[in-house]
C-alpha positions as CSV (number, residue, x, y, z in Angstrom):
1,M,-311.5,-68.6,-44.8
2,K,-308.3,-70.7,-45.0
3,K,-308.0,-70.0,-48.7
4,Q,-308.3,-66.3,-48.1
5,L,-305.7,-66.4,-45.3
6,G,-303.3,-68.4,-47.5
7,L,-303.7,-66.0,-50.4
8,L,-303.0,-63.0,-48.1
9,T,-299.9,-64.7,-46.8
10,S,-298.6,-65.3,-50.3
11,L,-299.0,-61.7,-51.3
12,L,-297.3,-60.5,-48.2
13,F,-294.3,-62.8,-48.8
14,V,-294.0,-61.6,-52.4
15,A,-294.0,-58.0,-51.3
16,L,-291.4,-58.5,-48.6
17,S,-289.1,-60.4,-51.0
18,A,-289.4,-57.6,-53.6
19,L,-288.5,-55.0,-50.9
20,T,-285.5,-57.1,-49.7
21,F,-283.9,-57.6,-53.1
22,T,-284.5,-54.0,-54.1
23,G,-282.5,-52.8,-51.1
24,C,-279.6,-55.1,-52.0
25,A,-279.6,-53.9,-55.5
26,D,-279.0,-50.3,-54.2
27,K,-275.6,-51.3,-52.6
28,N,-272.2,-51.4,-54.3
29,C,-271.0,-54.6,-56.2
30,C,-268.5,-57.0,-54.8
31,D,-265.0,-55.8,-54.3
32,D,-263.2,-59.0,-53.7
33,P,-262.7,-61.8,-56.2
34,C,-264.2,-65.2,-55.6
35,E,-262.9,-68.7,-56.4
36,T,-265.8,-69.4,-58.8
37,T,-266.2,-68.0,-62.2
38,C,-269.8,-66.8,-61.7
39,Q,-270.4,-63.1,-61.6
40,P,-272.6,-61.4,-58.9
41,V,-275.9,-60.0,-60.0
42,C,-276.7,-56.5,-59.1
43,E,-280.2,-55.6,-60.1
44,P,-281.1,-52.0,-60.9
45,E,-283.8,-50.3,-58.8
46,S,-286.0,-49.3,-61.8
47,P,-287.7,-52.6,-62.7
48,P,-290.6,-53.3,-60.3
49,M,-290.4,-57.0,-60.9
50,R,-287.2,-59.2,-61.1
51,Q,-286.4,-62.8,-60.9
52,M,-284.7,-64.1,-57.7
53,E,-281.2,-65.5,-57.8
54,C,-282.3,-68.6,-55.9
55,A,-285.7,-70.1,-56.8
56,P,-287.1,-72.9,-54.7
57,E,-287.8,-76.2,-56.4
58,C,-291.3,-76.5,-54.8
59,P,-293.4,-73.4,-54.1
60,P,-294.3,-73.4,-50.4
61,P,-297.7,-72.4,-49.4
62,C,-296.4,-69.2,-47.9
63,A,-293.7,-68.7,-50.6
64,P,-290.8,-69.0,-48.2
65,I,-287.5,-67.3,-49.1
66,C,-284.7,-69.7,-49.6
67,R,-281.2,-68.8,-48.6
68,P,-279.4,-67.1,-51.6
69,C,-276.4,-68.7,-53.1
70,P,-273.1,-67.5,-51.8
71,P,-271.8,-64.6,-54.0
72,I,-269.0,-65.1,-56.4
73,C,-267.0,-62.4,-54.8
74,A,-267.6,-61.0,-51.3
75,P,-270.1,-58.2,-51.8
76,V,-269.8,-54.9,-49.9
77,C,-273.5,-54.9,-49.4
78,P,-275.0,-56.8,-46.4
79,P,-276.4,-60.3,-46.9
80,P,-280.0,-60.6,-48.0
81,C,-282.7,-60.4,-45.3
82,A,-283.9,-63.4,-43.5
83,P,-287.1,-65.0,-44.6
84,V,-290.3,-63.9,-42.9
85,C,-291.6,-67.4,-42.5
86,R,-290.0,-70.9,-42.6
87,P,-290.5,-72.6,-45.9
88,V,-292.8,-75.6,-45.9
89,C,-290.2,-77.7,-47.6
90,P,-286.4,-77.0,-47.7
91,P,-285.5,-75.2,-50.9
92,V,-283.1,-76.8,-53.3
93,C,-280.4,-74.2,-54.2
94,P,-278.4,-74.5,-57.4
95,P,-274.7,-75.2,-57.1
96,P,-272.7,-72.2,-55.7
97,C,-270.8,-71.7,-59.0
98,A,-273.8,-72.3,-61.3
99,P,-276.7,-70.0,-60.4
100,V,-280.0,-70.6,-62.1
101,C,-280.2,-67.1,-63.4
102,R,-277.3,-65.8,-65.5
103,P,-278.1,-62.2,-66.4
104,P,-275.3,-60.1,-67.7
105,C,-273.5,-58.1,-65.1
106,P,-274.1,-54.3,-65.2
107,P,-271.2,-51.9,-65.0
108,P,-269.5,-52.2,-61.6
109,C,-270.5,-49.8,-58.9
110,E,-268.0,-47.4,-57.3
111,P,-266.1,-49.3,-54.5
112,V,-266.5,-48.1,-51.0
113,C,-263.3,-46.4,-49.6
114,R,-261.2,-48.8,-47.5
115,P,-258.8,-47.8,-44.7
116,L,-255.1,-48.3,-45.2
117,V,-254.0,-51.6,-43.7
118,K,-251.1,-51.5,-41.3
119,C,-248.5,-54.2,-41.8
120,Q,-247.9,-56.4,-38.8
121,H,-244.2,-56.8,-39.7
122,P,-241.5,-54.2,-40.7
123,S,-240.2,-53.8,-44.3
124,S,-236.7,-54.9,-43.2
125,N,-235.6,-57.4,-40.7
126,E,-232.5,-59.2,-39.5
127,L,-231.9,-62.8,-38.6
128,C,-229.0,-63.6,-36.3
129,C,-228.2,-67.3,-36.4
130,E,-226.1,-69.1,-33.9
131,D,-224.6,-71.0,-36.8
132,G,-222.3,-68.0,-37.5
133,I,-224.2,-65.9,-40.1
134,T,-226.4,-62.9,-40.0
135,V,-229.1,-62.4,-42.7
136,T,-230.7,-59.1,-43.4
137,A,-233.8,-58.9,-45.6
138,S,-235.5,-55.7,-46.9
139,N,-238.1,-54.7,-49.4
140,P,-239.9,-51.4,-50.1
141,P,-242.6,-50.3,-47.6
142,M,-245.2,-50.2,-50.4
143,C,-245.7,-51.4,-53.9
144,M,-248.5,-50.6,-56.4
145,L,-250.8,-53.4,-57.5
146,G,-249.3,-55.0,-60.6
147,D,-245.9,-53.6,-60.1
148,Q,-242.7,-55.4,-59.3
149,Y,-240.6,-55.0,-56.2
150,P,-237.2,-56.4,-55.0
151,L,-236.8,-58.5,-51.9
152,K,-233.1,-58.1,-51.0
153,F,-231.0,-60.3,-48.7
154,N,-227.5,-59.6,-47.3
155,I,-225.8,-62.6,-45.8
156,K,-222.8,-61.9,-43.6
157,A,-220.5,-64.5,-42.1
158,C,-219.6,-63.8,-38.5
159,R,-217.2,-66.8,-38.5
160,D,-215.9,-69.3,-41.0
161,V,-218.9,-71.4,-42.1
162,C,-219.9,-73.8,-44.8
163,D,-223.1,-75.2,-46.3
164,V,-224.8,-71.8,-46.1
165,V,-228.4,-72.1,-47.2
166,I,-231.0,-69.2,-47.4
167,K,-234.7,-70.1,-47.8
168,A,-237.6,-67.7,-48.4
169,H,-241.3,-68.5,-48.4
170,L,-243.3,-66.1,-50.7
171,P,-246.7,-65.0,-49.5
172,E,-250.0,-65.4,-51.3
173,G,-250.8,-62.6,-53.7
174,V,-247.3,-62.3,-55.3
175,S,-245.7,-64.1,-58.2
176,F,-242.0,-64.9,-58.8
177,V,-240.2,-62.9,-61.5
178,R,-236.5,-63.6,-61.3
179,S,-233.6,-63.9,-58.8
180,Q,-230.0,-62.9,-58.5
181,P,-228.0,-65.1,-58.1
182,E,-230.2,-67.8,-59.6
183,A,-232.2,-69.6,-56.9
184,R,-234.0,-72.9,-56.8
185,V,-237.8,-72.2,-57.0
186,E,-240.3,-74.9,-55.7
187,G,-243.8,-73.5,-55.6
188,R,-243.6,-70.5,-53.2
189,D,-240.3,-71.6,-51.7
190,I,-237.0,-70.0,-52.9
191,T,-233.7,-71.5,-51.9
192,W,-230.1,-70.2,-52.4
193,L,-227.2,-72.6,-51.8
194,I,-224.5,-70.2,-50.9
195,G,-221.9,-72.7,-49.8
196,P,-218.8,-71.9,-47.8
197,M,-218.1,-68.3,-46.5
198,S,-215.1,-66.8,-44.7
199,Q,-215.4,-64.7,-41.6
200,G,-216.4,-61.2,-42.5
201,E,-217.5,-62.1,-46.0
202,C,-220.8,-60.7,-47.3
203,R,-222.9,-62.2,-50.1
204,P,-225.9,-60.4,-51.6
205,A,-229.0,-62.1,-52.9
206,Q,-232.1,-60.6,-54.5
207,V,-235.5,-61.7,-55.8
208,W,-238.0,-59.7,-57.8
209,L,-241.7,-60.3,-57.1
210,Q,-244.9,-58.9,-58.7
211,C,-247.9,-57.7,-56.6
212,N,-251.1,-59.4,-57.6
213,C,-253.4,-58.7,-54.5
214,E,-253.9,-55.8,-52.2
215,G,-253.1,-56.2,-48.5
216,E,-250.1,-57.1,-46.4
217,L,-247.6,-59.3,-48.3
218,C,-245.2,-60.9,-45.8
219,A,-242.3,-63.1,-46.8
220,C,-240.8,-65.5,-44.4
221,F,-237.0,-66.3,-44.6
222,C,-234.6,-68.5,-42.7
223,A,-230.9,-69.5,-42.9
224,T,-228.7,-72.4,-41.9
225,A,-224.9,-72.8,-41.9
226,T,-222.3,-75.1,-40.4
227,P,-219.4,-73.5,-38.5
228,V,-216.0,-74.8,-39.6
229,R,-212.3,-74.7,-38.5
230,F,-209.3,-75.2,-40.7
231,C,-206.0,-77.1,-40.5
232,S,-203.5,-76.0,-43.3
233,L,-199.9,-76.1,-44.5
234,L,-198.0,-74.0,-47.0
235,C,-197.4,-75.5,-50.4
236,A,-194.8,-73.4,-52.3
237,H,-192.9,-73.7,-55.5
238,P,-190.0,-71.6,-56.7
239,V,-190.3,-70.4,-60.3
240,L,-187.2,-69.1,-62.0
241,S,-187.2,-66.7,-65.0
242,C,-184.2,-65.2,-66.8
243,E,-183.7,-62.4,-69.3
244,K,-180.6,-61.7,-71.3
245,S,-179.9,-58.4,-73.0
246,G,-177.1,-57.2,-75.2
247,P,-176.3,-55.1,-78.3
248,C,-178.2,-55.8,-81.5
249,E,-175.2,-55.0,-83.7
250,V,-171.5,-54.8,-83.4
251,C,-168.5,-54.8,-85.7
252,P,-165.7,-57.4,-85.8
253,G,-163.3,-56.8,-83.0
254,D,-165.8,-54.8,-80.9
255,P,-166.5,-55.9,-77.3
256,V,-170.0,-57.5,-76.8
257,H,-171.5,-56.9,-73.3
258,Y,-174.4,-59.1,-72.2
259,C,-176.4,-58.8,-68.9
260,I,-178.2,-61.9,-67.5
261,S,-181.0,-61.2,-65.0
262,V,-182.4,-64.1,-63.0
263,T,-185.7,-63.6,-61.0
264,N,-187.5,-65.9,-58.6
265,R,-191.2,-65.5,-59.4
266,G,-192.3,-68.4,-57.2
267,S,-193.5,-68.5,-53.6
268,C,-190.4,-69.8,-51.8
269,A,-186.7,-69.4,-52.1
270,A,-184.8,-71.1,-55.0
271,E,-181.6,-72.8,-53.7
272,E,-178.2,-73.3,-55.4
273,V,-179.0,-71.2,-58.4
274,L,-176.5,-71.7,-61.2
275,I,-176.0,-69.9,-64.6
276,T,-174.3,-71.8,-67.4
277,D,-173.4,-69.7,-70.5
278,N,-172.2,-71.4,-73.6
279,V,-170.0,-69.2,-75.8
280,P,-171.2,-69.4,-79.4
281,P,-169.0,-69.4,-82.5
282,G,-168.2,-65.9,-83.5
283,L,-167.6,-64.8,-79.9
284,E,-164.6,-65.3,-77.7
285,H,-164.2,-64.8,-73.9
286,A,-161.0,-63.4,-72.4
287,S,-160.5,-66.6,-70.5
288,G,-160.6,-68.7,-73.7
289,L,-163.3,-70.9,-72.2
290,R,-166.3,-72.0,-74.3
291,T,-168.5,-72.6,-71.2
292,L,-168.9,-70.1,-68.4
293,T,-170.6,-70.8,-65.0
294,F,-171.8,-68.3,-62.4
295,K,-173.1,-69.3,-58.9
296,L,-175.9,-67.2,-57.6
297,G,-176.7,-69.1,-54.4
298,S,-180.1,-68.7,-52.9
299,L,-182.8,-66.5,-54.5
300,E,-185.7,-65.4,-52.4
301,P,-189.2,-64.8,-53.9
302,C,-189.3,-61.7,-56.1
303,Q,-185.6,-61.3,-55.8
304,T,-183.4,-60.6,-58.9
305,K,-179.7,-61.1,-59.4
306,K,-177.7,-59.9,-62.4
307,V,-174.5,-61.2,-64.0
308,N,-172.6,-59.2,-66.6
309,V,-170.4,-61.0,-69.2
310,C,-168.2,-59.6,-72.0
311,F,-167.1,-61.2,-75.2
312,T,-165.2,-60.1,-78.3
313,A,-166.7,-60.3,-81.7
314,V,-164.4,-62.3,-84.0
315,Q,-166.5,-63.5,-86.9
316,R,-169.1,-61.8,-89.0
317,G,-172.7,-63.1,-88.9
318,K,-175.5,-63.5,-86.5
319,V,-174.6,-65.1,-83.1
320,C,-177.0,-66.1,-80.4
321,N,-175.7,-66.5,-76.8
322,T,-177.8,-68.8,-74.6
323,A,-177.7,-68.9,-70.8
324,V,-179.3,-71.8,-68.8
325,V,-180.4,-71.2,-65.2
326,T,-180.8,-74.2,-62.9
327,A,-181.6,-74.7,-59.2
328,C,-181.8,-77.7,-56.9
329,N,-185.5,-77.2,-56.2
330,A,-186.8,-75.4,-59.3
331,D,-187.1,-76.2,-63.0
332,S,-184.4,-74.9,-65.3
333,V,-185.0,-72.0,-67.6
334,S,-183.0,-70.5,-70.4
335,C,-182.7,-67.1,-72.1
336,Q,-181.0,-66.0,-75.3
337,A,-179.7,-62.8,-76.9
338,C,-178.7,-62.5,-80.5
339,T,-176.2,-60.0,-82.0
340,N,-175.4,-59.3,-85.6
341,I,-171.7,-59.0,-86.1
342,C,-171.7,-56.9,-89.3
343,K,-169.1,-54.9,-91.1
344,E,-169.4,-51.7,-93.1
345,C,-166.8,-51.9,-95.8
346,V,-166.2,-51.1,-99.5
347,A,-164.1,-52.7,-102.1
348,L,-162.5,-51.1,-105.1
349,T,-160.7,-52.6,-108.1
350,K,-159.3,-51.2,-111.3
351,T,-158.3,-53.1,-114.5
352,G,-157.0,-51.9,-117.8
353,M,-154.3,-52.3,-120.5
354,K,-150.9,-53.1,-119.2
355,E,-149.3,-51.7,-122.4
356,Q,-150.3,-49.4,-125.1
357,V,-148.7,-47.4,-127.9
358,I,-148.5,-43.7,-127.4
359,G,-151.1,-41.8,-129.3
360,K,-153.7,-44.6,-128.9
361,N,-156.4,-45.0,-126.2
362,A,-156.2,-47.1,-123.2
363,D,-159.4,-48.3,-121.6
364,Y,-159.8,-48.9,-117.8
365,Q,-162.7,-50.4,-115.8
366,I,-163.3,-49.3,-112.2
367,T,-165.5,-51.6,-110.0
368,V,-166.8,-50.5,-106.6
369,S,-168.6,-53.1,-104.4
370,N,-170.1,-53.4,-101.0
371,P,-169.0,-56.7,-99.4
372,G,-170.3,-55.6,-96.0
373,D,-173.5,-56.2,-94.2
374,K,-175.0,-52.7,-94.3
375,P,-175.9,-50.3,-97.1
376,L,-173.4,-47.6,-98.0
377,T,-174.7,-44.1,-98.8
378,D,-173.4,-41.1,-100.7
379,V,-170.6,-43.2,-102.4
380,I,-168.1,-41.0,-104.2
381,V,-165.6,-42.5,-106.7
382,T,-162.7,-40.2,-107.7
383,D,-160.2,-41.1,-110.5
384,I,-157.1,-39.0,-110.9
385,A,-155.3,-39.5,-114.3
386,P,-151.5,-39.1,-114.5
387,S,-150.3,-35.7,-115.5
388,S,-148.7,-37.1,-118.7
389,T,-152.0,-38.5,-119.8
390,S,-155.4,-37.0,-120.6
391,I,-159.0,-38.2,-120.1
392,V,-160.6,-39.1,-123.3
393,S,-164.0,-40.2,-121.9
394,A,-165.5,-41.1,-118.5
395,S,-169.2,-42.1,-118.8
396,G,-171.4,-40.8,-116.1
397,A,-168.7,-38.8,-114.4
398,T,-168.0,-35.2,-113.8
399,V,-164.7,-34.4,-115.4
400,N,-162.5,-31.6,-114.2
401,G,-159.1,-31.6,-115.9
402,N,-157.4,-34.9,-115.1
403,Q,-160.0,-35.8,-112.5
404,A,-163.2,-37.8,-113.0
405,V,-165.8,-38.1,-110.2
406,W,-168.8,-40.6,-110.0
407,R,-171.5,-40.4,-107.3
408,L,-173.8,-43.1,-106.0
409,R,-176.7,-42.4,-103.7
410,E,-176.7,-45.9,-102.1
411,L,-174.8,-49.1,-102.5
412,K,-176.5,-52.1,-101.0
413,P,-174.8,-55.1,-99.5
414,G,-173.5,-57.4,-102.2
415,E,-174.1,-54.8,-104.9
416,N,-171.5,-53.7,-107.5
417,A,-171.1,-50.6,-109.6
418,T,-168.8,-50.4,-112.7
419,F,-167.4,-47.3,-114.3
420,A,-165.4,-46.9,-117.6
421,L,-162.5,-44.6,-118.2
422,T,-160.4,-44.0,-121.3
423,L,-156.9,-42.3,-121.3
424,T,-154.4,-41.4,-123.9
425,T,-150.9,-39.9,-124.1
426,C,-148.1,-39.0,-126.5
427,T,-145.4,-39.5,-123.9
428,P,-143.9,-42.9,-123.6
429,G,-143.3,-44.4,-120.2
430,C,-145.0,-46.2,-117.3
431,F,-147.9,-44.2,-115.8
432,T,-150.0,-45.2,-112.8
433,N,-153.7,-44.3,-112.7
434,R,-155.1,-44.1,-109.1
435,V,-158.7,-44.1,-107.9
436,N,-160.4,-43.9,-104.5
437,V,-163.9,-44.3,-103.0
438,T,-165.5,-42.6,-99.9
439,N,-169.0,-42.7,-98.3
440,C,-171.0,-41.4,-95.4
441,Q,-170.2,-44.5,-93.3
442,G,-166.5,-43.6,-93.4
443,C,-165.4,-46.7,-95.4
444,C,-162.6,-45.9,-97.8
445,A,-160.7,-47.9,-100.4
446,N,-158.0,-47.2,-103.0
447,A,-157.0,-48.9,-106.3
448,E,-154.4,-48.2,-109.0
449,F,-153.3,-49.5,-112.3
450,T,-150.1,-48.9,-114.2
451,T,-149.9,-48.8,-118.0
452,R,-146.7,-48.8,-120.0
453,W,-147.1,-46.4,-122.9
454,R,-144.8,-47.5,-125.7
455,G,-143.2,-45.2,-128.1
456,R,-142.5,-46.2,-131.8
457,P,-139.0,-47.1,-133.0
458,A,-137.8,-45.0,-136.0
459,L,-134.8,-46.4,-137.8
460,H,-132.6,-44.1,-139.9
461,V,-130.2,-45.8,-142.3
462,C,-127.1,-44.0,-143.7
463,S,-124.6,-45.6,-146.0
464,S,-121.4,-44.2,-147.5
465,V,-118.3,-45.3,-149.5
466,T,-114.8,-44.3,-148.3
467,E,-112.9,-44.3,-151.6
468,N,-114.8,-43.4,-154.8
469,P,-113.9,-43.4,-157.7
470,L,-111.1,-46.0,-157.7
471,C,-109.1,-48.0,-160.1
472,V,-109.2,-51.7,-160.7
473,G,-107.4,-53.5,-158.0
474,E,-107.9,-50.8,-155.4
475,T,-109.9,-51.2,-152.2
476,T,-112.7,-49.2,-150.7
477,S,-115.1,-49.6,-147.7
478,V,-118.9,-49.4,-147.6
479,C,-120.1,-48.0,-144.2
480,V,-123.7,-48.5,-143.0
481,T,-125.0,-46.6,-139.9
482,V,-128.4,-47.5,-138.4
483,V,-129.9,-45.0,-135.8
484,N,-133.1,-45.5,-133.8
485,Q,-134.5,-42.0,-133.8
486,G,-137.7,-43.2,-132.2
487,S,-138.8,-43.4,-128.5
488,E,-139.1,-47.1,-128.4
489,A,-136.5,-49.8,-128.8
490,D,-136.6,-52.0,-131.9
491,S,-135.7,-55.6,-132.0
492,N,-134.2,-58.0,-134.6
493,V,-132.5,-55.3,-136.5
494,R,-131.1,-57.0,-139.6
495,V,-128.6,-55.5,-142.0
496,S,-127.5,-57.0,-145.4
497,L,-125.4,-55.7,-148.4
498,N,-125.5,-56.9,-152.0
499,F,-122.3,-56.2,-154.1
500,P,-122.2,-56.2,-157.9
501,A,-119.8,-58.4,-159.9
502,G,-117.3,-55.6,-160.5
503,V,-116.7,-55.2,-156.7
504,V,-115.8,-58.0,-154.5
505,P,-116.3,-57.9,-150.6
506,M,-113.2,-58.8,-148.7
507,A,-113.9,-58.3,-144.9
508,V,-116.7,-57.2,-142.5
509,T,-116.7,-55.4,-139.2
510,G,-119.4,-53.8,-137.1
511,D,-121.7,-54.0,-134.0
512,A,-122.9,-57.4,-135.2
513,Q,-121.1,-60.4,-136.5
514,G,-121.1,-60.4,-140.3
515,A,-120.7,-63.2,-142.9
516,I,-119.6,-63.0,-146.6
517,N,-121.4,-65.3,-148.9
518,G,-120.3,-64.6,-152.5
519,S,-121.5,-61.1,-153.3
520,N,-123.8,-61.0,-150.3
521,V,-122.9,-59.8,-146.8
522,T,-125.2,-60.4,-143.9
523,F,-125.0,-59.4,-140.2
524,T,-126.5,-61.2,-137.3
525,P,-129.8,-59.6,-136.1
526,Y,-129.5,-57.1,-133.3
527,N,-132.0,-57.9,-130.6
528,N,-132.7,-54.6,-128.9
529,L,-131.9,-51.3,-130.5
530,G,-132.9,-48.7,-128.0
531,P,-134.1,-45.2,-128.6
532,R,-131.2,-42.9,-129.9
533,Q,-129.0,-46.0,-130.2
534,T,-126.7,-46.3,-133.3
535,L,-125.4,-49.4,-135.0
536,R,-122.4,-49.2,-137.3
537,Y,-121.3,-51.8,-139.9
538,R,-118.3,-51.8,-142.4
539,V,-117.5,-54.0,-145.4
540,D,-114.2,-53.7,-147.2
541,A,-114.2,-54.4,-150.9
542,R,-111.8,-54.5,-153.9
543,A,-112.6,-53.2,-157.4
544,K,-112.4,-55.9,-160.0
545,D,-113.9,-54.5,-163.2
546,S,-114.4,-51.0,-164.5
547,G,-117.8,-49.5,-164.5
548,D,-120.5,-48.0,-162.3
549,A,-121.0,-50.6,-159.6
550,R,-124.1,-50.3,-157.4
551,V,-124.0,-51.7,-153.9
552,G,-127.4,-52.4,-152.3
553,V,-128.1,-51.9,-148.6
554,E,-131.2,-53.4,-146.9
555,V,-132.3,-52.9,-143.2
556,S,-135.3,-54.6,-141.5
557,S,-136.6,-55.1,-137.9
558,D,-139.7,-56.2,-136.1
559,S,-141.2,-52.7,-136.2
560,I,-140.6,-52.3,-139.9
561,R,-142.8,-54.4,-142.1
562,T,-141.2,-53.2,-145.4
563,P,-137.3,-53.2,-145.3
564,I,-135.4,-50.0,-145.8
565,T,-133.2,-50.1,-149.0
566,E,-130.4,-47.9,-150.2
567,Q,-127.9,-47.9,-153.0
568,E,-124.3,-46.7,-153.2
569,S,-122.6,-46.0,-156.5
570,I,-118.9,-47.0,-156.9
571,I,-117.1,-45.8,-160.0
572,V,-114.3,-48.1,-161.1
573,N,-111.9,-46.7,-163.7
């Protein structure tokens, strides 16, 4: 009887256990995660027989049901049913995270709809500290699972404070992404060290978090600060600056105006401001001083005072005028202005032959140069030949009658240009050839050259006998006339006569002193026989022997290479 009753009890226990686990398998699977890695087992309804999750180590006589292992994640379904009878011996359950049975988990069941959780705290809040700061924190009212959301802080100082520190404690279920400005992160604590803040100053701070769990995510924040007061004084420093302006370019003799501007760019007044201007070489002041001083007195911050000074340019070249500004409570400064004292000028020279014989060519050379400091443009050189001469050649020029014109597009500083001109004339005399140069800059120059055109001397000799024929013992005279029919004087005009033996020279007269040496008569050379001038000579002679006596006359000069000779016949009966 006892055996039958025990068998019946065992069958009843098996039936109740099967019914209980079948009902649990019909519910949904666990919705919440568990700390262990084991997966819950949800058995399908179809198999009539399945193995229990928790099997007792020793089978009790009435097959008691041991308490199932805690689920890995909290199931939605209710816990398994209580056992019908107490087990004979306490069952030994496997560890919570290591179930005896490890069947694969079937596809998850549809979760049961859960009502929207209402947050206990607002999405934004304000913390008013007695330390003198107000902190406002805010985040969106909702964020999707897995998304990121910002938690923003605004720190405002109600008074002057220092050592401002903002701390925030992050809730479970979120992870830190980043912060702005960069904060110190220790676990779930985030700290911003703001430092000092002035009254009314606002500082923003922001942290980005990621939602990892559903439910209310509440962050806790706090702030500390130290109120401060200040004791100060004003530290100031005057800073002087100066500028000097003036013309970039002037000509010698022009006035040169400079303007010196002194400004205080510091934070307090500059006292006893003084300008010292050293006059450079090339400039002169009306006072004759080489150092000028100007007292400006006090100069307030951002105040500017100006001084005008005028010089005269006296020397070509680049001059730099420097002014030094000093004050009793500021560093000295200096400023400088440079001016080019340049001249636009042109030079013209002409060279040639001082003397030339008429009928021949006289060559001239014209040189135009730019001794100035700036280029000359559209340079025109014009040469006008004397009316008694004519232009033979003028290379590169435009010739119109007695005028030759050369043109240059540009003549740079230090550059020269040379032109050639050739003249001729048949008229003796001194003639002056003039040339001039002009340009767009208004610089002009003139040059001239005088040439003496020499004519040629042309001597004409005429001799005659006063008494012819004559008898022995009678006297006669031989007259010689020398005429310069040319246009140029002749020099060293020499006259000599040679008498034959039948006629003896007795006496000489004439424009030059003569001498008788036997049968030869010579006259002293005449130094300068001008054009159209006549020389006359006479030699008295006595007939000595009968016959046809021939008297030879010879005339020479510097212009006559071959002497002029003539003969006179004297018949002596």
